[in-house]
C-alpha positions in Angstrom: 67.8 -30.9 -16.8 71.0 -32.9 -17.5 70.5 -33.5 -21.3 68.5 -31.6 -23.8 67.9 -31.7 -27.5 67.7 -28.3 -29.2 65.8 -28.0 -32.5 66.8 -25.0 -34.6 65.0 -24.0 -37.8 67.2 -23.5 -40.8 65.3 -20.3 -41.6 66.1 -18.9 -38.2 69.8 -19.4 -38.9 69.5 -17.4 -42.1 68.4 -14.3 -40.3 66.7 -11.7 -42.4 68.3 -13.2 -45.6 65.9 -16.1 -45.5 68.5 -18.3 -47.2 72.0 -19.5 -46.5 73.6 -18.5 -43.1 73.7 -15.3 -41.0 76.9 -15.8 -39.0 76.1 -13.3 -36.2 72.9 -15.2 -35.6 74.6 -18.5 -35.5 77.4 -17.2 -33.3 74.8 -15.8 -30.8 73.3 -19.3 -30.6 76.8 -20.8 -30.1 77.5 -18.4 -27.2 74.3 -19.4 -25.5 74.9 -23.1 -26.0 78.4 -22.7 -24.6 76.9 -21.4 -21.4 74.9 -24.6 -21.0 77.8 -26.8 -21.8 80.0 -24.9 -19.3 77.3 -25.5 -16.7 77.6 -29.3 -17.3 74.4 -29.7 -19.5 74.7 -32.2 -22.3 73.3 -30.7 -25.6 72.2 -32.4 -28.8 71.2 -30.4 -31.8 68.9 -31.0 -34.8 68.7 -28.3 -37.5 66.1 -28.1 -40.2 67.0 -27.5 -43.8 64.5 -24.8 -44.8 67.2 -22.2 -45.4 68.2 -24.2 -48.5 65.4 -26.6 -49.4 62.0 -27.8 -48.3 60.8 -31.3 -49.3 58.0 -30.0 -51.4 59.7 -27.0 -52.9 59.3 -28.3 -56.4 56.3 -30.2 -57.7 58.4 -31.5 -60.6 60.7 -33.6 -58.4 59.9 -37.1 -57.0 59.0 -36.7 -53.3 61.7 -39.3 -52.3 64.4 -37.4 -54.1 63.1 -34.0 -52.8 63.3 -35.3 -49.2 66.8 -36.6 -49.9 67.9 -33.1 -51.0 66.4 -31.8 -47.7 68.4 -34.4 -45.7 71.6 -33.1 -47.3 70.6 -29.5 -46.5 70.4 -30.4 -42.8 73.9 -31.9 -43.0 75.3 -28.8 -44.6 73.7 -26.8 -41.8 75.1 -29.0 -39.1 78.6 -28.9 -40.6 78.5 -25.1 -40.7 77.0 -24.6 -37.2 79.3 -27.2 -35.8 82.3 -25.2 -37.0 81.0 -22.0 -35.5 80.5 -23.8 -32.2 84.1 -25.0 -32.4 85.3 -21.5 -33.1 84.0 -20.3 -29.7 85.6 -23.2 -27.8 83.2 -26.2 -27.9 83.9 -29.7 -29.0 81.4 -31.1 -31.5 80.6 -34.2 -33.5 78.1 -34.8 -36.2 76.1 -38.1 -36.5 74.0 -39.1 -39.5 71.7 -42.2 -40.1 73.6 -43.0 -43.3 77.3 -42.9 -44.3 78.7 -39.6 -45.5 82.3 -40.5 -46.1 84.5 -38.7 -43.6 82.1 -35.7 -43.2 80.1 -37.4 -40.3 80.0 -40.5 -38.2 77.2 -43.1 -38.4 74.6 -42.6 -35.6 74.3 -45.1 -32.8 73.0 -44.5 -29.3 76.3 -45.8 -27.8 78.3 -43.4 -30.0 76.1 -40.4 -29.0 76.5 -41.3 -25.3 80.2 -41.6 -25.7 80.4 -38.1 -27.2 78.1 -36.7 -24.5 80.3 -38.2 -21.8 83.3 -36.3 -23.4 81.4 -33.0 -23.0 80.8 -32.7 -26.8 77.8 -31.0 -28.5 76.3 -33.7 -30.7 74.6 -32.8 -33.9 72.1 -35.2 -35.3 71.9 -34.5 -39.0 70.2 -36.1 -42.0 66.8 -36.5 -40.3 65.7 -40.1 -39.8 67.5 -41.1 -43.0 64.1 -41.9 -44.8 61.8 -39.9 -47.0 58.3 -38.8 -45.7 59.7 -38.0 -42.3 60.5 -34.4 -41.2 63.2 -33.1 -39.0 60.4 -32.7 -36.4 60.1 -36.5 -36.3 63.9 -36.7 -36.3 64.4 -34.6 -33.2 61.7 -36.4 -31.3 63.1 -39.8 -32.3 66.7 -38.9 -31.3 65.5 -37.3 -28.0 63.8 -40.5 -27.1 66.7 -42.7 -28.2 69.3 -40.7 -26.2 66.9 -40.3 -23.2 66.9 -36.5 -23.2 65.0 -34.7 -20.5 63.3 -32.4 -22.9 63.2 -31.0 -26.4 63.9 -27.3 -26.8 62.1 -26.0 -29.9 63.6 -22.6 -31.0 61.2 -21.1 -33.5 60.5 -17.9 -35.3 57.4 -17.4 -33.1 57.6 -17.2 -29.3 55.4 -20.1 -28.4 52.2 -22.1 -29.3 49.1 -20.1 -30.3 45.5 -21.2 -30.9 45.9 -19.9 -34.5 48.6 -18.4 -36.7 49.8 -15.1 -35.1 51.2 -14.0 -38.5 47.7 -14.0 -40.0 45.5 -13.5 -36.9 46.5 -10.6 -34.7 44.0 -11.9 -32.0 45.7 -15.2 -31.7 46.1 -16.3 -28.1 49.4 -17.9 -26.8 49.4 -20.8 -24.5 51.7 -20.8 -21.4 51.1 -24.5 -21.1 49.3 -27.1 -23.2 49.1 -30.9 -23.2 50.4 -32.9 -26.2 46.9 -34.4 -26.4 45.4 -31.0 -27.0 48.0 -30.1 -29.5 47.1 -33.3 -31.5 43.4 -32.8 -31.1 43.5 -29.2 -32.3 46.2 -29.9 -34.9 48.3 -27.0 -33.7 51.4 -28.0 -35.6 53.9 -27.5 -32.8 55.7 -30.3 -34.6 54.1 -32.4 -37.3 51.5 -35.0 -36.4 53.9 -38.0 -36.7 56.3 -36.3 -34.3 53.5 -35.2 -31.9 52.2 -38.8 -31.6 55.7 -40.1 -31.1 56.3 -37.5 -28.3 53.0 -38.4 -26.6 53.5 -42.1 -26.7 57.0 -41.8 -25.3 56.2 -39.0 -22.8 58.8 -36.5 -24.2 58.1 -32.9 -23.1 58.8 -30.0 -25.4 59.5 -26.3 -24.6 58.6 -23.9 -27.4 60.1 -20.4 -27.5 61.3 -17.7 -29.9 64.9 -17.9 -30.9 65.1 -14.2 -31.5 64.4 -13.3 -27.9 67.7 -12.3 -26.2 69.3 -15.2 -24.3 66.2 -17.3 -25.0 68.0 -20.7 -24.9 69.8 -19.9 -21.7 66.6 -18.6 -20.2 64.8 -21.9 -20.8 67.3 -23.7 -18.7 67.3 -21.0 -16.0 63.5 -21.1 -15.7 63.1 -17.6 -17.0 60.8 -19.0 -19.7 58.4 -17.0 -21.8 57.3 -19.6 -24.3 54.9 -22.6 -24.1 55.4 -25.8 -22.2 54.0 -28.8 -24.0 53.4 -31.4 -21.3 52.8 -35.1 -21.7 
């Protein structure tokens, strides 16, 4: 793979604290991504905002406004993680679908490709810029736009299961599954909008556990213990 888009959950970056940031966790991710960049792989990153806010956290807030708070949470995450990446020797830039003053640059495919060509890690923050769309949809959309070879989904669980392994100890993990089966069984690898977008644009996904040692590097090396979602 020459270019990948890595999706990180906000909760995973918070470690055991569940909120905010756990710097050792983020630094460990940075060191793995640096190995990929040093090997000539172009890396884009999307981060969820769940360590600060989820779109339906409060029933008393209008959904549009709640989703806007979530978009800002993803920008905070990208600014923080970008700085940790810089501290270990990588060049980075953050793109958003709306203006954020001098904090970020406005997304365009040409701008993203320019940064990739300069060996930068490109953070795609702010989701799609619209309410009612998750960062799942955002990562699939950006992966399609920048013509990534695959999406790497780093999750709290180590792959795709036929049921929730947290509540069902007998849940069975798939080594490989088609996106059509994911949609038919509503397995929630990513949300339904993102799943259909990935299927229609033939964007493969590799799902794995972030907490596994060197899990991001292992995906690229072929030492993969998660689930391949094929299209």
